[in-house]
C-alpha positions as CSV (number, residue, x, y, z in Angstrom):
1,X,0.0,0.0,0.0
2,X,1.3,3.4,-1.0
3,X,0.1,6.8,0.3
4,X,-0.9,8.8,-2.8
5,X,-1.1,12.6,-1.9
6,X,-3.5,15.1,-3.5
7,X,-3.6,18.7,-4.4
8,X,-7.2,19.8,-5.1
9,X,-7.5,23.2,-6.9
10,X,-10.5,25.4,-6.9
11,X,-10.5,29.1,-8.1
12,X,-6.7,28.8,-8.2
13,X,-6.3,27.9,-4.5
14,X,-5.5,24.6,-2.8
15,X,-8.7,23.5,-1.1
16,X,-10.5,20.5,0.4
17,X,-14.1,20.4,-0.8
18,X,-16.9,17.9,-0.3
19,X,-16.9,16.8,-4.0
20,X,-20.5,15.9,-4.2
21,X,-21.5,19.6,-3.6
22,X,-19.7,20.7,-6.8
23,X,-21.6,21.2,-10.1
24,X,-24.9,22.4,-8.7
25,X,-26.0,26.0,-9.5
26,X,-28.5,25.9,-6.6
27,X,-26.2,24.5,-4.0
28,X,-23.3,26.1,-2.1
29,X,-20.0,24.4,-2.5
30,X,-18.9,23.0,1.0
31,X,-15.3,23.9,1.6
32,X,-13.6,21.9,4.4
33,X,-10.3,23.8,4.1
34,X,-8.7,26.7,2.1
35,X,-4.9,26.7,2.3
36,X,-2.7,29.7,2.9
37,X,0.0,27.8,0.8
38,X,0.1,27.5,-2.9
39,X,0.2,24.4,-5.1
40,X,4.0,24.7,-5.5
41,X,4.4,24.3,-1.7
42,X,2.6,21.0,-1.5
43,X,4.4,19.7,-4.6
44,X,7.7,20.5,-2.9
45,X,6.5,18.8,0.3
46,X,5.5,15.6,-1.5
47,X,8.8,15.6,-3.5
48,X,10.8,16.0,-0.3
49,X,9.0,13.0,1.2
50,X,9.5,10.9,-1.9
51,X,5.7,10.4,-2.5
52,X,4.9,9.4,-6.0
53,X,1.6,9.0,-7.9
54,X,-0.2,11.9,-6.2
55,X,-2.8,13.7,-8.1
56,X,-3.5,17.4,-8.9
57,X,-7.2,17.9,-9.6
58,X,-8.5,21.0,-11.2
59,X,-12.0,21.6,-9.9
60,X,-13.4,23.9,-12.6
61,X,-11.7,26.6,-14.6
62,X,-9.1,29.1,-13.5
63,X,-6.8,26.4,-12.1
64,X,-4.4,25.8,-15.0
65,X,-1.6,28.0,-13.8
66,X,-1.6,26.7,-10.3
67,X,-1.7,23.1,-11.7
68,X,1.3,23.7,-13.9
69,X,3.3,25.3,-11.1
70,X,2.8,22.1,-9.1
71,X,3.9,20.0,-12.0
72,X,7.0,22.1,-12.6
73,X,7.9,21.8,-8.9
74,X,7.7,18.0,-9.0
75,X,8.1,16.8,-12.6
76,X,7.2,13.2,-13.1
77,X,5.9,12.9,-9.5
78,X,2.3,14.0,-10.0
79,X,-0.7,13.1,-12.1
80,X,-3.3,15.6,-13.2
81,X,-7.0,15.6,-13.8
82,X,-10.0,17.9,-14.3
83,X,-11.0,19.0,-17.8
84,X,-8.5,16.7,-19.6
85,X,-9.2,15.9,-23.2
86,X,-7.3,14.2,-26.1
87,X,-6.6,17.7,-27.3
88,X,-4.9,19.1,-24.2
89,X,-3.6,16.0,-22.5
90,X,-0.1,16.1,-24.1
91,X,0.4,19.7,-22.9
92,X,0.1,18.5,-19.3
93,X,2.5,15.5,-19.9
94,X,4.9,18.0,-21.5
95,X,4.5,20.3,-18.4
96,X,5.7,17.5,-16.1
97,X,2.7,15.3,-15.3
98,X,3.4,11.6,-15.1
99,X,-0.2,10.7,-16.1
100,X,-3.5,12.4,-17.0
101,X,-6.7,11.5,-15.2
102,X,-10.0,11.3,-17.0
103,X,-13.7,10.6,-16.2
104,X,-16.2,12.8,-17.9
105,X,-14.3,13.1,-21.1
106,X,-14.7,9.3,-21.9
107,X,-17.9,8.8,-20.0
108,X,-19.8,11.3,-22.1
109,X,-23.6,11.8,-22.0
110,X,-23.9,8.9,-19.6
111,X,-22.0,6.3,-21.7
112,X,-18.5,5.0,-22.2
113,X,-17.1,6.4,-25.5
114,X,-14.3,4.1,-26.5
115,X,-13.4,6.3,-29.5
116,X,-12.6,9.1,-27.1
117,X,-10.5,6.8,-25.0
118,X,-8.6,5.6,-28.1
119,X,-8.0,9.3,-29.1
120,X,-6.5,9.9,-25.7
121,X,-4.3,6.8,-26.0
122,X,-3.2,8.1,-29.5
123,X,-2.3,11.4,-27.9
124,X,-0.3,10.4,-24.9
125,X,-0.1,6.5,-24.8
126,X,-1.7,4.1,-22.5
127,X,1.2,4.4,-20.1
128,X,0.2,7.9,-19.2
129,X,-3.5,7.4,-18.6
130,X,-5.4,7.0,-15.3
131,X,-9.1,6.3,-15.5
132,X,-11.1,7.9,-12.6
133,X,-14.0,5.5,-12.0
134,X,-15.6,7.6,-9.3
135,X,-18.6,5.7,-8.3
136,X,-21.8,5.6,-6.3
137,X,-24.0,2.7,-5.4
138,X,-27.5,2.2,-7.0
139,X,-29.7,-0.8,-7.0
140,X,-26.9,-3.0,-5.6
141,X,-24.3,-2.0,-8.3
142,X,-21.5,0.5,-8.4
143,X,-22.1,3.1,-11.2
144,X,-19.6,5.6,-12.6
145,X,-20.8,9.2,-11.9
146,X,-19.7,12.1,-14.1
147,X,-19.9,15.9,-14.5
148,X,-18.6,16.8,-11.1
149,X,-20.4,13.7,-9.7
150,X,-23.8,15.1,-10.6
151,X,-24.8,12.4,-13.2
152,X,-25.1,8.6,-13.1
153,X,-23.6,7.0,-16.2
154,X,-24.9,3.7,-17.4
155,X,-21.5,2.1,-16.7
156,X,-21.4,-0.5,-13.9
157,X,-18.1,-1.0,-12.2
158,X,-17.6,-4.8,-11.7
159,X,-15.0,-7.4,-12.3
160,X,-15.8,-7.7,-16.0
161,X,-15.8,-4.0,-16.7
162,X,-12.6,-3.5,-14.7
163,X,-10.9,-6.2,-16.7
164,X,-12.0,-4.5,-20.0
165,X,-10.7,-1.1,-19.0
166,X,-7.4,-2.4,-17.7
167,X,-6.4,-2.9,-21.3
168,X,-6.6,0.9,-22.0
169,X,-4.9,2.5,-19.0
170,X,-2.0,2.4,-16.6
171,X,-3.9,2.9,-13.3
172,X,-7.3,3.5,-11.8
173,X,-8.3,6.3,-9.4
174,X,-11.5,5.5,-7.6
175,X,-13.4,8.0,-5.5
176,X,-16.1,6.7,-3.2
177,X,-18.4,9.6,-4.0
178,X,-20.8,9.2,-1.0
179,X,-18.1,9.5,1.6
180,X,-15.4,11.6,-0.1
181,X,-14.6,14.7,1.9
182,X,-16.8,13.8,4.8
183,X,-14.3,12.2,7.1
184,X,-16.8,9.5,7.9
185,X,-14.8,6.4,7.3
186,X,-14.1,4.4,4.2
187,X,-16.7,2.7,2.1
188,X,-15.6,-0.8,3.1
189,X,-17.8,-2.7,0.6
190,X,-16.3,-0.8,-2.3
191,X,-12.7,-1.3,-1.0
192,X,-13.4,-5.0,-0.6
193,X,-14.8,-5.3,-4.1
194,X,-12.0,-3.4,-5.8
195,X,-9.3,-5.5,-4.0
196,X,-10.9,-8.6,-5.6
197,X,-11.2,-7.1,-9.1
198,X,-8.2,-5.0,-10.0
199,X,-4.9,-6.1,-11.5
200,X,-3.2,-2.8,-12.1
201,X,-2.2,0.0,-9.6
202,X,-5.4,1.5,-8.1
203,X,-5.8,4.3,-5.7
204,X,-8.9,4.6,-3.5
205,X,-10.1,7.9,-2.2
206,X,-12.9,8.6,0.3
207,X,-13.5,8.8,4.0
208,X,-10.2,7.6,5.6
209,X,-9.7,9.7,8.7
210,X,-7.4,8.0,11.2
211,X,-4.5,5.6,11.5
212,X,-7.1,3.0,12.7
213,X,-8.9,3.5,9.4
214,X,-5.6,3.1,7.5
215,X,-5.0,-0.2,9.3
216,X,-8.5,-1.4,8.5
217,X,-8.1,-0.3,4.9
218,X,-4.9,-2.2,4.5
219,X,-6.5,-5.3,6.0
220,X,-9.6,-5.1,3.8
221,X,-7.6,-4.2,0.7
222,X,-5.1,-7.0,1.4
223,X,-2.3,-4.8,0.1
224,X,-3.8,-4.5,-3.4
225,X,-4.9,-0.9,-3.3
226,X,-3.2,2.5,-2.7
227,X,-4.9,5.2,-0.7
228,X,-5.3,8.9,-0.8
229,X,-6.4,11.1,2.1
230,X,-7.5,14.7,1.9
231,X,-9.6,16.6,4.4
232,X,-8.6,14.5,7.4
233,X,-4.9,15.3,7.0
234,X,-3.2,17.8,9.2
235,X,-1.7,19.6,6.2
236,X,-5.3,20.3,5.1
237,X,-6.7,21.3,8.5
238,X,-7.6,17.9,9.7
239,X,-6.6,15.9,12.9
240,X,-4.7,13.1,11.2
241,X,-0.9,13.7,11.2
242,X,0.5,13.8,7.7
243,X,3.9,12.7,9.0
244,X,2.4,9.7,10.7
245,X,0.5,8.7,7.6
246,X,3.7,8.9,5.5
247,X,5.6,6.8,8.1
248,X,2.8,4.3,8.4
249,X,2.4,3.7,4.7
250,X,6.2,3.6,4.3
251,X,6.3,0.5,6.5
């Protein structure tokens, strides 16, 4: 298990947001934390601690400069997502990203568009692609949700669909949408399912809030998943020591 850090950008600032509150015109975005530090600061911190595979997520427009400052500070050490398309993906790889992360671009209008995924592969290569299968449970199945997590796609995440998509990407990033940003504990059922299904590097995000949660996550995932933690971390205003998380996962 590796600890994969994150830098979430909103209006050009590093923030921690309850992701399920984004994307609604009639609903206020819930901000857990707004940092006094810029993206470059966090990238330097993760570089100093030797953390790889972290992700920079651009939540809406106006974040491109801050994102590229982070990539420049830690070239090859960070992935980037948020508004990525086949047309702009290579510019972020050229700017220092190890991978680009996509959801809504390929899950367009509620369906998986393989031609878009192939265009992305043609642009940057499978080895630079992370598929974000952020999902929510409905009718006993896990469904990919898109457009800032406001829309259910028709794509069910299960062993067969995971096996299909593994042929077209280097890693998965999977947010448990219903618990992400809420510091309420992991979605154990999803963690258990993913650990049984995946065969490529996969990072789980959502709800981990304590070292005890980390121990439980590692036990349930059986070492097959990486983990990212946001709002609960001390560097983002939370109670969970960043240094302790780094040390725990390094063991």
